[in-house]
LUMMAR-26631 format. One record per residue (C-alpha): x, y, z. Coordinates in steps of 0.25 Angstrom, whole numbers. Example, Ala and Ser with C-alpha at 12.3 -4.5 7.8 and 13.67 -1.06 7.14 Angstrom:
2
node xx 49&yy -18&zz 31
node xx 55&yy -4&zz 29
This chain:
275
node xx 79&yy 20&zz 55
node xx 68&yy 30&zz 50
node xx 71&yy 27&zz 35
node xx 65&yy 15&zz 28
node xx 65&yy 10&zz 14
node xx 51&yy 6&zz 9
node xx 45&yy 1&zz -4
node xx 33&yy 2&zz -12
node xx 31&yy -10&zz -22
node xx 23&yy -7&zz -35
node xx 18&yy -19&zz -43
node xx 8&yy -22&zz -55
node xx 2&yy -34&zz -49
node xx -5&yy -45&zz -57
node xx -15&yy -56&zz -55
node xx -5&yy -67&zz -51
node xx -2&yy -66&zz -36
node xx 11&yy -74&zz -37
node xx 16&yy -65&zz -48
node xx 13&yy -53&zz -40
node xx 20&yy -58&zz -27
node xx 32&yy -62&zz -36
node xx 33&yy -47&zz -41
node xx 30&yy -42&zz -27
node xx 41&yy -50&zz -21
node xx 51&yy -45&zz -32
node xx 47&yy -31&zz -28
node xx 48&yy -33&zz -13
node xx 62&yy -39&zz -15
node xx 66&yy -27&zz -23
node xx 61&yy -17&zz -12
node xx 69&yy -25&zz -2
node xx 81&yy -25&zz -10
node xx 80&yy -9&zz -10
node xx 79&yy -9&zz 5
node xx 64&yy -8&zz 7
node xx 59&yy -12&zz 21
node xx 45&yy -9&zz 18
node xx 38&yy -13&zz 5
node xx 24&yy -10&zz 1
node xx 17&yy -18&zz -10
node xx 5&yy -13&zz -18
node xx -10&yy -16&zz -17
node xx -13&yy -29&zz -24
node xx 1&yy -33&zz -25
node xx -2&yy -48&zz -26
node xx -14&yy -47&zz -35
node xx -20&yy -38&zz -45
node xx -30&yy -48&zz -51
node xx -37&yy -48&zz -64
node xx -50&yy -46&zz -56
node xx -53&yy -40&zz -43
node xx -58&yy -53&zz -37
node xx -45&yy -60&zz -40
node xx -41&yy -55&zz -26
node xx -51&yy -64&zz -19
node xx -44&yy -76&zz -25
node xx -31&yy -71&zz -20
node xx -35&yy -67&zz -6
node xx -28&yy -72&zz 6
node xx -31&yy -75&zz 20
node xx -24&yy -66&zz 30
node xx -10&yy -72&zz 33
node xx -11&yy -82&zz 22
node xx -8&yy -83&zz 7
node xx 3&yy -81&zz -3
node xx 3&yy -66&zz -4
node xx 4&yy -64&zz 11
node xx 15&yy -75&zz 12
node xx 22&yy -67&zz 1
node xx 22&yy -54&zz 8
node xx 27&yy -61&zz 21
node xx 38&yy -68&zz 14
node xx 43&yy -55&zz 7
node xx 43&yy -47&zz 19
node xx 51&yy -57&zz 27
node xx 60&yy -60&zz 15
node xx 64&yy -46&zz 13
node xx 63&yy -41&zz 28
node xx 54&yy -30&zz 24
node xx 39&yy -25&zz 27
node xx 29&yy -27&zz 16
node xx 16&yy -19&zz 15
node xx 9&yy -30&zz 7
node xx 1&yy -22&zz -3
node xx -13&yy -28&zz -3
node xx -17&yy -43&zz -3
node xx -31&yy -49&zz -4
node xx -34&yy -54&zz 10
node xx -47&yy -62&zz 13
node xx -58&yy -54&zz 19
node xx -71&yy -59&zz 26
node xx -78&yy -56&zz 13
node xx -76&yy -67&zz 3
node xx -78&yy -58&zz -9
node xx -67&yy -48&zz -4
node xx -53&yy -47&zz 1
node xx -46&yy -37&zz 9
node xx -35&yy -29&zz 2
node xx -25&yy -31&zz 13
node xx -11&yy -25&zz 15
node xx -2&yy -34&zz 24
node xx 11&yy -28&zz 30
node xx 22&yy -38&zz 33
node xx 34&yy -35&zz 41
node xx 49&yy -39&zz 38
node xx 46&yy -53&zz 45
node xx 35&yy -56&zz 35
node xx 24&yy -54&zz 46
node xx 11&yy -46&zz 43
node xx 11&yy -33&zz 51
node xx -3&yy -27&zz 47
node xx -14&yy -29&zz 37
node xx -22&yy -17&zz 30
node xx -34&yy -20&zz 22
node xx -37&yy -9&zz 12
node xx -48&yy 0&zz 17
node xx -52&yy 8&zz 5
node xx -57&yy 0&zz -7
node xx -55&yy 5&zz -21
node xx -70&yy 6&zz -27
node xx -68&yy 16&zz -37
node xx -70&yy 20&zz -52
node xx -57&yy 26&zz -57
node xx -62&yy 29&zz -71
node xx -58&yy 23&zz -85
node xx -67&yy 10&zz -81
node xx -59&yy 7&zz -69
node xx -67&yy 3&zz -57
node xx -63&yy -3&zz -44
node xx -71&yy -10&zz -33
node xx -61&yy -15&zz -23
node xx -73&yy -17&zz -13
node xx -78&yy -29&zz -22
node xx -66&yy -37&zz -18
node xx -60&yy -31&zz -6
node xx -65&yy -29&zz 8
node xx -60&yy -15&zz 14
node xx -52&yy -15&zz 26
node xx -56&yy -7&zz 38
node xx -43&yy -4&zz 46
node xx -31&yy 6&zz 43
node xx -18&yy 0&zz 46
node xx -5&yy 7&zz 52
node xx 7&yy -1&zz 57
node xx 21&yy 1&zz 62
node xx 33&yy -4&zz 54
node xx 48&yy -1&zz 54
node xx 45&yy 10&zz 43
node xx 35&yy 18&zz 52
node xx 20&yy 17&zz 54
node xx 13&yy 12&zz 41
node xx -1&yy 15&zz 37
node xx -7&yy 6&zz 26
node xx -16&yy 10&zz 15
node xx -20&yy 3&zz 1
node xx -22&yy 10&zz -12
node xx -36&yy 17&zz -12
node xx -34&yy 20&zz 3
node xx -24&yy 30&zz -2
node xx -36&yy 39&zz -5
node xx -41&yy 40&zz 9
node xx -33&yy 50&zz 17
node xx -41&yy 47&zz 30
node xx -35&yy 33&zz 30
node xx -20&yy 39&zz 30
node xx -24&yy 49&zz 41
node xx -28&yy 37&zz 49
node xx -15&yy 30&zz 46
node xx -7&yy 42&zz 50
node xx -15&yy 44&zz 63
node xx -11&yy 29&zz 66
node xx 4&yy 33&zz 64
node xx 7&yy 30&zz 49
node xx 20&yy 35&zz 44
node xx 20&yy 27&zz 31
node xx 8&yy 23&zz 22
node xx 9&yy 11&zz 14
node xx -1&yy 10&zz 2
node xx -1&yy -2&zz -7
node xx -10&yy 2&zz -19
node xx -15&yy -1&zz -33
node xx -19&yy 12&zz -38
node xx -26&yy 12&zz -52
node xx -19&yy 20&zz -63
node xx -30&yy 30&zz -63
node xx -30&yy 33&zz -49
node xx -15&yy 32&zz -47
node xx -12&yy 42&zz -58
node xx -22&yy 52&zz -51
node xx -19&yy 50&zz -36
node xx -9&yy 40&zz -32
node xx 3&yy 49&zz -31
node xx -5&yy 60&zz -24
node xx -12&yy 51&zz -14
node xx 1&yy 45&zz -9
node xx 8&yy 58&zz -8
node xx -4&yy 65&zz -1
node xx -5&yy 53&zz 9
node xx 10&yy 55&zz 12
node xx 9&yy 70&zz 14
node xx -3&yy 71&zz 22
node xx 1&yy 61&zz 32
node xx 16&yy 64&zz 31
node xx 18&yy 49&zz 29
node xx 26&yy 40&zz 19
node xx 18&yy 33&zz 8
node xx 22&yy 20&zz 2
node xx 12&yy 17&zz -9
node xx 14&yy 4&zz -17
node xx 5&yy 4&zz -30
node xx 2&yy -6&zz -41
node xx 7&yy -1&zz -54
node xx 5&yy -6&zz -67
node xx -5&yy -14&zz -76
node xx -13&yy -26&zz -70
node xx -19&yy -38&zz -76
node xx -33&yy -33&zz -73
node xx -31&yy -21&zz -82
node xx -29&yy -12&zz -70
node xx -17&yy -2&zz -70
node xx -12&yy 3&zz -57
node xx -4&yy 16&zz -55
node xx 9&yy 12&zz -48
node xx 17&yy 24&zz -44
node xx 21&yy 17&zz -30
node xx 27&yy 27&zz -21
node xx 33&yy 31&zz -8
node xx 30&yy 45&zz -3
node xx 36&yy 52&zz 9
node xx 28&yy 60&zz 20
node xx 31&yy 73&zz 12
node xx 24&yy 67&zz -1
node xx 37&yy 65&zz -8
node xx 37&yy 52&zz -17
node xx 50&yy 45&zz -13
node xx 49&yy 34&zz -24
node xx 39&yy 29&zz -34
node xx 36&yy 19&zz -45
node xx 27&yy 23&zz -57
node xx 23&yy 9&zz -63
node xx 26&yy -6&zz -63
node xx 32&yy -15&zz -52
node xx 43&yy -9&zz -43
node xx 48&yy -4&zz -30
node xx 47&yy 10&zz -24
node xx 58&yy 12&zz -13
node xx 59&yy 24&zz -3
node xx 64&yy 27&zz 11
node xx 55&yy 32&zz 21
node xx 59&yy 40&zz 33
node xx 50&yy 40&zz 45
node xx 59&yy 50&zz 53
node xx 58&yy 60&zz 42
node xx 43&yy 58&zz 42
node xx 42&yy 60&zz 57
node xx 50&yy 73&zz 55
node xx 41&yy 77&zz 43
node xx 29&yy 75&zz 52
node xx 35&yy 83&zz 63
node xx 39&yy 95&zz 54
node xx 26&yy 95&zz 46
node xx 16&yy 91&zz 56
node xx 3&yy 90&zz 47
node xx -1&yy 77&zz 53
node xx -2&yy 85&zz 67
node xx -9&yy 97&zz 61
node xx -21&yy 89&zz 56
node xx -34&yy 95&zz 60
node xx -48&yy 91&zz 58
node xx -56&yy 103&zz 54
node xx -69&yy 97&zz 52
node xx -75&yy 92&zz 65
node xx -88&yy 84&zz 65
node xx -100&yy 92&zz 71
C-alpha cells in the first residue's frame, strides 16, 4: 500500500496542561475516526503558559510524566503513530528545558526523539520579542526515521526557515517532513504558506505542518493555517484558525514517480567550491 491517510492537528493551547491534553485527545480521536494513521500535533500542544518560564515547572524527565503517558496511551488506544508536537523535557541546565518532539508508534512506544535545533530569538515588530534561548537548550542532532508512511524527517517551527536542515534530512532519505509549529500571526501571515510549500517543492517531499492557531492567555496570537502539502507544492488540505483536524492522503509511489520524472534532486550541483 502506497497511500496513507495522515492528519495535522491545530490547537490554541492554554496554560493548563490537563485541559490541553483533553483537547488534544478529542482531536486525535477525531483524526482516527476519519481514518488517519499518522497524526502530527503542534508545537507546545500541552502548554502555552502565561510566562516563558512556566515550561520549567511543567518539564518532564525522558520516559516519565503525564504528557508522555498521554501520548503513549493515545497512540496505543487508536492504533496510530503520533508525532508529539513538542514537550518540555529536562536538560542538563536547570534553567532550560529541551523542546522535544517524541514520535510514538501504534503500540505506544517511543521511536525517536528530536530536540529543536533553531531557537526563536527574534524581534518581529509591534513590540513582539522572543528569546527562546532563555528557557530552551538547543538540540544538536537532526532526525530521520523509518515508518509505515515512508521515511520521515522532523523539524520544529523556526527550523522551517533553514533550508540546509531540510537538505540534510533529504540526503538521509526523507520523503515526508513533519513540522510541529507555533508561528506568530505576523511571521505566519508573511511567510508560513510560502515556506512550507517551498520546502515541499525543492525537496519533492510531502509536508505535514501542524500549527497553533488562535489567541493564548499570554496575549500571543498564533497564525494557524495548518496544512498538508504534496511534493509538487499543492496544498491538499488546510485549516485557517481555531482547533481542528486537517486530513489528507499521501502517496509515496506517486512521489517516487515524480522524483524519477522530474529529477531535480539528482541534478543538484555545488557551483561554488572552496579555494
